[in-house]
Every structure is written in C-alpha cells, then in structure tokens.
KOLVEX-398747 format. One record per residue (C-alpha): residue in three letters; x, y, z. Coordinates in steps of 0.1 Angstrom, whole numbers, plus 2048, in hexadecimal, padded with zeros to 3 digits. Each point is the difference from the previous one (the first is absolute). Layout:
! KOLVEX-398747
AlaXYZ;...
! end
This chain:
! KOLVEX-398747
Met5978F077A;Thr7E27EB7F9;Thr7FE7DB802;Pro7F67EE7DF;Asn7DE7F0800;Tyr80D7DD7FA;Leu7F87E0812;Pro8167E27F8;Pro7EF7E17F2;Arg7EF7E981A;Ser81C7E57FC;Val81B81A80A;Arg7EC80D81D;Met7FA7DC80D;Arg8267F97FE;Leu807820813;Trp7E87F781B;Gly8107DD802;Val82380F804;Leu7F381881B;Leu7EF7E3813;Leu8217EB7FF;Leu81481E80D;Ala7E680681C;Leu8047DB80A;Gly825803800;Val8067E87E4;Pro8228077EF;Leu7FC8097DB;Pro8197F77E5;Ala81381D7F0;Leu7E88137EB;Ala80880B7DD;Ser8058257FB;Pro7DF8147FD;Pro7F48067DD;Thr8088217F0;Gln7E58187F5;Ala8047F47DC;Gln7F97DC80B;Leu7E0808813;Pro7DF7FB7EC;Arg7F38217F4;Pro7DB806808;Thr7EC80A7E2;Lys7E981E803;Ala7E07FD7ED;Thr7FB81B7E6;Ala7E48087E8;Pro7FD7EE7DF;Thr80A8157E2;Arg7FF7E77E3;Met7ED7E17F6;Gln80A7E77E6;Ile7EA7E37F4;Pro8137EF7E3;Ala7E37E97F6;Ile7EC81E7F4;Gly81D8187F7;Leu7F981881C;Asp81C81580D;Met7F4820810;Arg80581881D;Thr7E87FF81D;Val7F4820811;Ser7F4804824;Val7DA806803;Gly7E680081B;Leu7DB807803;Asp7ED81E7F6;Lys7E8814817;Lys7E47E77FA;Arg8187E480B;Gln8027F37DC;Pro8217F37F1;Ile81481A7EC;Val8097ED7E0;Pro81A8127EB;Asn7F68047DB;His81F7F17F0;Asp8157F181D;Ile7FD7E4818;Gly7F580D822;Trp80F7F1820;Tyr7E780481C;Asn815812819;Leu7EB7F481E;Ser80A7DC7F7;Ala8217EF808;Met8218067EF;Pro8147E37F1;Gly8117ED81C;Gln7E880B81C;Gly7EF7DE801;Asp7DD80C7F6;Asn7E98087E3;Ile8108177E6;Val7E380E7EB;Phe8028107DD;Trp7E480B7E8;Gly7FF80B7DD;His7E98067E2;Val7FA7E67E5;Leu7F28187E6;Arg81181D7EE;Phe7F3823806;Lys7ED8107E3;Ser814820806;Ala8217EC7FC;Pro7F97E27E9;Lys8257FA7F8;Ile80A7FB825;Pro7FA7DC809;Ala7ED7F7820;Pro8197F1819;Phe7EA7E1809;Ala7F27FB7DC;Arg80D7DC7FF;Ile7FE7F7825;Ser7E37E87FA;Gln8187EA7EB;Leu8167F881E;Lys8017DB809;Ala80A7F0821;Gly8267FF802;Ala8058217ED;Leu81D81580F;Ile7FB82380F;Val81F813809;Leu7FE81F816;Thr81D819803;Thr80081681F;Ala80D824805;Gly81D7F0813;Gly80A7EC7E1;Asp7F47DE80E;Gln7EF7E87E8;Arg7E57E880D;Arg7F27E47EB;Tyr7DC7F2802;Lys7EE7E57EE;Val7DB8037F7;Val7EB7E6813;Lys7DC80A7F6;Ser7E98197F0;Ile7DD80680D;Gln7E38147F2;Val7EF81581B;Thr7E881D803;Pro80D82380A;Asp7F27FD823;Gln8157E1808;Val81C814810;Lys80F7E5815;Tyr81A7F97E5;Val811821806;Leu8017FD826;Pro81E7F3814;Thr8047DA7FD;Gly81B7FA81A;Lys8167F07E5;Glu81580D7E4;Gln7ED8017DF;Val7FA8177E2;Thr7DC8097F7;Leu7F980F7DE;Val7DD8107FC;Ser7F28087DD;Cys7DF8027EE;Ile7F17E37ED;Gly7DF7F37F5;Ala7E08107F4;Lys8028247F5;Val7E581780E;Ile7F78247F7;Ser7F881481F;Arg7FA8257FE;Gly80F8017DD;Glu8207EF80D;Leu80D7DE7F8;Thr8047EB81F;Lys8087DC807;Lys7EA7EA816;Tyr81C7EA80C;Arg82480180C;Leu81B7E77F8;Ile8157F881E;Thr8227F07F8;Ile8137F381E;Ala8257F6800;Glu8157F281C;Pro826802806;Ala8147EC7E7;Pro81F7EC80A;
! end
C-alpha cells in the first residue's frame, strides 16, 4: 500500500503542531470532534496536460497538441493545431504554460484556418480557458501583448508564477530561401483569472 502524495494546507499543519505542543506540555484539550471522513478531506488536484483552448473574444475553440523541439532545438509548430510546448508547465503547476500556433493558412490547405489567425486582436482582459486531460478548466485573462524577435526566448522560459504565454508570428513578411517567414513574434501573456 502506497501513501498518497498529499500534504495538508499550511493552516491545517500549524493547527496540528499546536495540538501536539499542547499535548506535550500536558495541557488538557476539550473533546475533539470526530475526524473528517475521506469524502470531507480536500482532494489534491493532479496537474495534467492541456487538451483544449477557448478564447471567446476571437471565436477560438480548438484542441491543443503536445509538441517539443526538433533536432535543431527549434519549436515544432503543428500546421493546423495549437501546440502546447510540453517542456513548459501544465495548468495548475504555478509556472509558464506556453503555446504556439500559426497565423497564416497553409497554401496546401487553404480552407483550414490558422489557429492563431486572430490572436493579434486580443485586448487586455480577454478570457482564455484551458481544459486539461483530467477535465479541469482553468481561466486566464490577457494582461499584455509584446512584439519580439525570434531570438528573445525568455518569454517561453519558466517564470516562477502561473501564466499562459501564446507565441505567434506578426509583423513584416520576409522571403528567405523561397519561403515566407516573419521577422517578429507576438507574445500574448495571460494571468489566472478570479
């Protein structure tokens, strides 16, 4: 039998230490209420990968797919889906949850819309809802958008606080080796909503 990986909240731990201290000092305690049942104990939530993103302000409601980096350490951006950077945090882990997606349709599939086609229209306060594989929904509000160059990678690194970071292209179009590229990235940052 394994012990669950659960630590009671700090306030509960402090009360327990207080009771133990009083018992050690020989102070009589009043009759205690019966211990809580398993159903009454708070259930710890296990962080799970995001599987869906909704942004009502721009009509976005799409699945997210887990992606990483290629052999050259470049982000793998799915053609028609929103990519969740699987080396970033999961919702509820208290750190940076990073997604990326295209803003332009592919010439080979012009009828399939790009997932982040309207991301530049988001304004501060716009709601982002993430649904996880465990069925939890987490809400975030956009706080800012920043135009950066592709080498400014600090925005996809851990932040030490819960936030959502959306990465997409924006700005001047450049033809490089016959391919259309974008000189800039749009970083959209959202923080937990009440």
